[in-house]
Structures are given as C-alpha cells and as structure tokens.
C-alpha positions in Angstrom: -26.4 -44.9 -20.3 -23.9 -42.0 -20.8 -24.6 -38.7 -22.2 -22.1 -39.7 -25.0 -24.0 -43.3 -26.1 -27.5 -41.0 -25.6 -26.6 -38.6 -28.2 -25.5 -41.6 -30.8 -28.3 -43.0 -30.2 -30.5 -39.9 -31.0 -28.7 -39.3 -34.3 -28.8 -42.9 -35.3 -33.0 -42.4 -35.0 -32.9 -39.2 -36.4 -31.3 -40.7 -39.9 -33.6 -43.4 -39.8 -36.4 -41.7 -39.1 -35.3 -39.3 -42.2 -35.6 -42.1 -44.6 -38.9 -43.6 -42.9 -40.7 -40.3 -41.6 -43.7 -42.0 -39.4 -40.1 -42.8 -36.9 -40.0 -39.2 -35.7 -41.7 -39.7 -32.3 -39.1 -42.3 -31.7 -35.9 -39.7 -32.8 -37.6 -36.7 -30.6 -37.8 -39.0 -27.7 -34.6 -40.1 -28.0 -33.4 -36.7 -28.5 -35.8 -35.4 -25.0 -33.7 -38.1 -23.4 -30.4 -36.6 -23.6 -31.3 -33.5 -22.0 -33.8 -35.0 -19.5 -36.8 -32.7 -21.4 -40.1 -33.3 -22.7 -42.3 -32.0 -25.3 -40.0 -32.4 -27.9 -40.6 -30.9 -31.6 -39.9 -29.6 -34.6 -41.9 -27.0 -36.0 -41.8 -26.9 -39.8 -43.7 -23.9 -41.2 -44.4 -22.8 -45.2 -44.4 -19.4 -45.2 -45.6 -18.9 -48.4 -48.8 -21.3 -48.0 -49.4 -20.1 -44.3 -49.2 -23.4 -43.4 -47.5 -25.2 -40.4 -46.9 -28.9 -39.3 -45.0 -30.2 -36.2 -43.6 -33.6 -35.7 -43.0 -34.2 -32.0 -42.0 -36.7 -29.3 -44.5 -39.3 -27.7 -45.7 -36.6 -24.8 -47.8 -34.6 -26.7 -51.7 -35.0 -27.0 -53.6 -34.4 -30.0 -55.4 -31.1 -28.4 -52.2 -29.3 -27.8 -50.4 -30.1 -31.3 -53.5 -28.6 -32.9 -53.5 -25.4 -30.6 -49.5 -25.2 -31.3 -50.2 -25.5 -35.2 -52.6 -23.3 -35.7 -50.7 -20.6 -33.4 -48.2 -21.6 -35.6 -50.6 -20.5 -39.0 -51.7 -17.1 -37.2 -48.3 -16.1 -37.1 -48.6 -15.4 -33.6 -45.6 -17.5 -32.4 -43.4 -15.4 -29.5 -41.3 -12.8 -31.6 -38.1 -13.5 -30.4 -38.0 -16.7 -32.7 -37.6 -14.4 -35.3 -33.9 -13.4 -34.6 -32.8 -16.6 -33.8 -29.5 -17.7 -35.6 -29.9 -20.4 -37.9 -28.3 -23.4 -36.4 -27.2 -22.2 -32.2 -29.1 -23.9 -29.6 -29.9 -21.7 -26.9 -32.3 -21.2 -23.6 -35.4 -19.2 -24.2 -34.8 -17.3 -20.9 -31.3 -16.2 -22.3 -33.2 -13.8 -25.0 -36.8 -13.1 -22.9 -36.3 -12.5 -19.3 -38.6 -15.4 -17.4 -40.3 -12.8 -15.5 -41.5 -11.4 -19.2 -42.0 -14.6 -20.5 -44.4 -15.3 -17.7 -46.8 -12.5 -18.2 -46.3 -13.4 -22.1 -50.0 -14.0 -24.0 -48.1 -17.3 -25.7 -46.9 -19.0 -22.4 -50.5 -18.2 -20.7 -52.5 -19.1 -23.8 -50.3 -22.2 -25.2 -47.6 -23.1 -22.6 -48.3 -22.7 -19.3 -51.5 -25.3 -19.8 -49.2 -28.5 -20.2 -47.2 -27.4 -17.4 -44.1 -26.3 -19.3 -41.8 -22.8 -18.6 -37.9 -23.5 -19.2 -37.4 -24.1 -23.3 -34.4 -24.8 -25.3 -34.5 -24.0 -29.1 -32.6 -23.6 -32.3 -33.8 -22.8 -35.5 -33.0 -25.0 -37.9 -33.6 -23.7 -41.2 -34.7 -20.3 -42.6 -35.7 -19.5 -46.2 -37.6 -17.0 -47.9 -40.3 -19.4 -47.9 -39.5 -22.1 -45.3 -38.6 -22.3 -41.7 -37.7 -25.6 -39.5 -37.6 -24.7 -35.5 -36.9 -27.3 -33.0 -38.0 -26.7 -29.6 -37.8 -28.9 -25.7 -39.4 -27.8 -22.8 -39.4 -28.5 -18.7 -41.7 -27.8 -16.2 -42.0 -25.0 -13.9 -40.2 -25.8 -10.6 -37.3 -27.7 -12.3 -34.0 -26.6 -13.2 -33.7 -24.9 -16.6 -31.6 -26.3 -19.2 -27.6 -26.3 -17.8 -24.9 -25.6 -20.3 -24.0 -29.0 -20.5 -27.5 -29.6 -21.9 -26.8 -26.9 -24.3 -24.1 -28.0 -25.9 -25.6 -31.4 -26.2 -28.7 -30.5 -28.6 -25.8 -28.1 -30.5 -24.2 -31.3 -31.1 -27.7 -32.4 -32.3 -29.1 -29.7 -34.4 -27.4 -30.5 -37.5 -28.1 -33.8 -37.8 -32.1 -32.5 -37.2 -31.3 -30.2 -39.7 -29.6 -32.8 -42.5 -32.6 -34.9 -41.9 -34.9 -32.4 -42.8 -33.5 -31.2 -46.0 -33.4 -35.2 -47.1 -37.2 -35.6 -45.9 -37.8 -32.5 -47.7 -36.1 -33.6 -51.0 -36.9 -36.8 -50.8 -40.6 -36.6 -49.3 -42.5 -36.3 -52.5 -43.6 -40.0 -54.1 -42.5 -39.1 -57.1 -39.0 -38.0 -56.5 -37.1 -39.6 -59.1 -34.5 -42.0 -58.1 -31.3 -40.1 -59.4 -32.7 -37.0 -57.2 -32.6 -39.0 -54.3 -28.7 -40.2 -54.8 -28.1 -36.7 -55.1 -29.0 -35.9 -51.7 -27.6 -39.1 -50.0 -24.4 -38.2 -51.5 -24.4 -34.5 -49.4 -25.0 -36.3 -46.3 -22.0 -36.7 -43.9 -22.8 -40.5 -43.0 -22.2 -43.2 -45.1 -25.5 -45.0 -46.4 -25.7 -48.3 -47.8 -28.9 -49.6 -49.9 -29.0 -53.6 -49.9 -31.0 -56.3 -50.9 -32.3 -59.2 -48.4 -28.9 -60.7 -48.7 -26.9 -58.0 -47.8 -25.4 -57.4 -51.1 -25.1 -53.5 -52.1 -27.3 -51.6 -54.2 -26.2 -48.5 -54.1 -23.8 -46.9 -52.0 -23.4 -42.6 -51.3 -20.0 -41.1 -51.8 -18.9 -41.3 -47.9 -20.3 -45.3 -47.7 -18.0 -45.8 -50.7 -15.1 -43.6 -48.9 -15.2 -46.1 -46.0 -15.8 -49.4 -48.0 -12.4 -47.9 -49.7 -10.2 -48.7 -46.0 -10.6 -51.5 -45.7 -10.9 -50.7 -42.5 -14.2 -52.3 -40.4 -16.4 -53.1 -43.6 -15.8 -54.1 -47.5 -17.6 -55.8 -49.7 -17.5 -58.8 -51.3 -19.5 -61.9 -53.5 -21.1 -62.5 -50.3 -22.2 -58.9 -49.9 -21.6 -56.4 -46.8 -18.2 -57.4 -45.0 -17.6 -56.8 -41.6 -14.3 -57.5 -40.0 -15.4 -60.0 -38.5 -17.3 -62.9 -38.5 -20.0 -62.8 -36.0 -20.4 -59.2 -36.7 -21.2 -59.9 -40.0 -23.7 -62.5 -39.3 -25.2 -59.8 -37.2 -25.4 -57.3 -40.1 -27.0 -59.9 -42.6 -29.6 -60.5 -39.8 -30.5 -57.3 -39.5 -30.6 -56.5 -43.0 -32.6 -59.3 -44.3 -35.0 -58.3 -41.4 -35.5 -54.9 -42.3 -36.0 -55.9 -45.9 -39.2 -57.5 -44.5 -40.0 -54.9 -42.3 -40.6 -52.9 -45.4 -42.8 -55.7 -47.5 -46.3 -55.0 -47.8 -48.7 -55.2 -44.7 -49.5 -59.1 -44.4 -46.3 -60.5 -45.8 -45.0 -61.1 -41.9 -46.7 -60.4 -38.9 -47.3 -57.0 -36.7 -44.9 -58.2 -33.9 -41.7 -59.6 -36.4 -42.4 -56.3 -38.4 -41.8 -54.3 -34.9 -38.4 -56.1 -34.1 -37.4 -55.5 -37.1 -38.4 -51.6 -37.5 -34.5 -51.2 -37.0 -31.5 -52.4 -35.7 -27.9 -51.1 -34.4 -24.4 -53.2 -35.3 -21.0 -52.3 -34.2 -18.3 -53.0 -36.0 -15.1 -53.8 -35.0 -11.6 -51.8 -37.0 -8.5 -53.6 -37.4 -6.8 -50.4 -37.4 -7.9 -49.4 -33.2 -10.0 -46.3 -34.5 -13.4 -46.4 -32.1 -16.1 -49.1 -33.8 -18.0 -47.8 -37.2 -21.7 -47.7 -35.6 -24.5 -49.3 -38.2 -28.0 -48.5 -38.4 -30.0 -50.7 -40.5 -33.9 -49.6 -41.3 -36.6 -50.5 -43.7 -37.4 -48.3 -46.4 -41.2 -48.9 -45.9 -43.1 -47.9 -49.3 -40.7 -45.5 -50.6 -38.9 -48.0 -52.7 -41.8 -49.9 -54.1 -43.3 -46.2 -55.3 -39.8 -45.2 -56.8 -38.6 -48.8 -58.1 -42.1 -50.8 -58.8 -42.1 -54.2 -59.4 -38.3 -54.6 -58.1 -37.4 -56.6 -54.4 -37.3 -54.3 -51.3 -34.2 -53.0 -50.0 -32.8 -51.9 -46.6 -30.6 -49.0 -45.7 -27.8 -49.0 -43.4 -26.3 -45.6 -42.3 -22.8 -45.7 -41.3 -21.9 -43.5 -38.5 -17.8 -43.1 -37.8 -17.1 -41.4 -34.6 -13.6 -40.6 -35.8 -14.7 -38.7 -38.4 -15.5 -34.7 -37.1 -16.2 -33.0 -39.7 -14.6 -29.1 -39.4 -16.1 -26.1 -41.1 -14.5 -24.8 -44.9 -11.4 -22.7 -43.4 -12.7 -20.6 -47.0 -16.0 -20.2 -45.4 -15.1 -18.9 -42.0 -12.6 -16.6 -43.1 -15.7 -14.9 -45.6 -18.1 -14.9 -43.0 -15.9 -13.5 -40.4 -13.4 -11.8 -42.1 -10.2 -14.3 -40.5 -7.0 -14.3 -41.6 -5.5 -17.8 -43.2 -3.7 -18.2 -40.3 -6.5 -17.2 -37.9 -9.6 -19.6 -39.9 -7.0 -22.5 -39.7 -7.0 -21.9 -36.0 -10.6 -21.7 -35.9 -11.6 -24.6 -37.8 -9.3 -26.7 -35.0 -10.9 -25.2 -32.2 -14.5 -26.2 -33.8 -13.5 -29.9 -32.9 -13.6 -29.0 -28.9 -10.3 -30.3 -27.6 -9.1 -27.5 -26.7 -6.6 -24.8 -27.6 -3.4 -26.0 -27.5 -4.1 -29.5 -29.1 -5.3 -27.5 -32.1 -2.2 -25.6 -31.7 -0.2 -29.0 -31.7 -2.0 -30.3 -34.7 -1.0 -26.7 -36.9 2.7 -26.9 -35.6 2.4 -23.3 -33.3 3.3 -22.2 -30.4 1.0 -22.0 -27.4 1.7 -18.1 -27.6 0.9 -17.9 -31.5 -2.2 -19.7 -31.1 -3.9 -17.6 -28.2 -2.7 -14.5 -29.9 -4.7 -15.9 -32.7 -7.5 -17.0 -30.5 -8.0 -13.2 -29.4 -8.8 -11.9 -33.0 -10.8 -14.8 -33.8 -12.6 -13.9 -30.3 -13.2 -10.2 -31.4 -14.0 -11.2 -35.0 -16.8 -13.5 -34.1 -18.2 -11.5 -31.7 -17.8 -14.4 -28.9 -15.3 -14.5 -25.7 -15.3 -18.2 -24.7 -13.9 -21.0 -26.6 -17.1 -23.1 -25.6 -19.0 -20.4 -27.2 -16.9 -20.0 -30.3 -17.4 -24.0 -30.7 -21.2 -23.6 -30.6 -20.6 -21.0 -33.1 -18.9 -22.6 -35.4 -20.7 -26.0 -35.3 -23.3 -23.9 -37.5 -20.4 -22.5 -40.1 -20.7 -25.2 -42.8 -22.9 -25.8 -45.6 -25.5 -28.3 -44.7 -25.1 -32.0 -45.4 -21.8 -31.4 -47.5 -19.5 -34.2 -46.8 -15.9 -32.9 -46.2 -13.5 -34.8 -48.1 
C-alpha cells in the first residue's frame, strides 16, 4: 500500500472510531502502519480530577497500559511534554537528546521494559482542564522516525484531534440529538446518517455541500445515489450491513456482525476529480440511547481528496502579524505544492512570492517551507468547515 493510501485508510478509521469508540484500537493500528511504529496511543488527561485514559493500538499489554496510565495520573510524565505546541508532530529526540533520555527515570521505568526507545509525539489538545497527547514508538536499534514519517503524522494529527473532539462532545449517553448535529456540522468531512434502505435521515453541512454539487453523489426517492449503478448497489449493501451490525446482540450472528463493522466505497465523479471515498459504519448502541424505539441507522463518512482546507487568512494575520499579502501566500503555501504553485494561484510573480516568503519565515520563526507547512497545519480552528 502506498503511503498516501495508508494515510487515507487511517483517517477513515479514525472517524469511524469517533462514532464507534470501541474501534480506537484498529484506528491506531492503522496510524502505526503508516510510519512502521508500535505502541501507538492517545493519552487523555482530566487535569481537574487527576484522571487519565489511554486509547491504544493492538500492541499494548494490560500491565503496561496500567503503568502508563498510573504514571500520567501521578503527574510524572517527561517534563518536556508540557512545552509541546498543539497540533505539531515532532520526534522526542529533537526535544531531549538521546543520551539524556536514556538516563531519564521515565525511560528506564516506563519505556525501556517494553523495548521501545524512539518516539514521535504530538499534543492534540491543551485546555486548562484537559490534555490530549498522541505518541508512537520504535524499538532501540531501529532507525529514528524520518522526516517523511513526521510529515505523514502531521497530516493525521488534525483528524485525531477532531475525532477526539467529537468523541468528547458525543460520548455522554444522554447527549441530545441537536448537540450531536452541531458537532457533525463542525467536521471537515461529510456525514450522512442513513436508514437500512439508504435513505438519508440527516446530512451535515459538508455533506449537503457535496450533494449539492451533484458530482459523484446525489439524493433521490431511492435514497443516496452514486454516479454509477454498480457503485450505488455497493453503497446500499454496505449501509444495510452496517445497520444490521448496529442492531442488538442476537439479531445477527458474530461472523456477520464482524463483516459488517465497516466498509469503504469509492464513488466516481463526472467532473474527473478524484473519487469520493465513503466509509460506512454502524452507529451501534449510540442511536438507540438517543432515539429509543426508532429504527437503527448507519453513518456514511465522505472524504473528498480535492478539498484541501487552508488556514483562514485573518487567523494568520492575528497569530503572526502577517500582512494581507503575506497571509494570502501563507494560506496557499499550506496546501503543500510549493511556492510557484502558490504564486500562480495568487497571480503574483515568483520574485514577489519569495520576498513575501522571506518575511513570513521571519515572523513565524521558521526557515524552510516544509517547516512552515507543518506549522500552518495547526493554524485553523479545529473542526471548522472552510466554506
């Protein structure tokens, strides 16, 4: 699998996990596969209560999970974690030298027993009451995480952050449906809640916009329709299977339930743009708690590979003191395809763009385009659509 495909698969599984919390292990397994790491985990700390929860991939044993959780609750995590910027992926070795790390109490008491050494980390969220931290390791003797590994994780971190936000907002059994709809509307991906026949029950704003373009997906009397008949049939089969998987235990057998736990459907587009990628997942017991007595639903998560979201120019001006022209260029550079492509979209010369870029470097404290792109990736309000 190409790395881009692995990243896309991981992102799809992350959002599926947000709606079906038991799936976090599979989602973090997929993230680990992107960078060939192990012991991937998301540590969620409630700092007001002194409590910590660890979401993990499939490589953790219960004893070590308890050790890390207890260490976090005791407040003895490495002190350099407190200085991480939110949303930026980095190697632990860029913060603390390997020699110092190998002598630290945390390494010898917590990390060394499982054979790990190198780590890539990212602070997902930091508020006065809560902190969310992602980390993934590699064993001593293996190569440290390369620049392309960190770049791949940088693409994934915002999706982990959004999924955690959705999980936190929608986790309570008594959460009202209107609150869930508000959260869904704040996601950067389309979400359709559908019944077993593929008829849409609710579309978030992103899904409404995608349907409105009539480029790949539409809605009619027969429900959600794809561009090609065979794609529509695949989609409706996946929705029906996901709804069945969300029914109470005993409604379908264990083998069928496992097979229906999630499906991916590629949807062609008449415009020639990259296909839409749909992830169909069951809503399990969450829907029954919120809408007792109603038929079960499935969720269709829509990823549009063409929808690159740039940070808001006004936000860049506020954060870094950029001028209007500099913030416009920075927003275009954040798309990652280079300064000349950014200049072409803004209809400015290469020399003008390079002059702006030099000033942007000074104001943001960066020195390379790759470093700037990683910084800009965190410079937009989480889970806000760009339209």
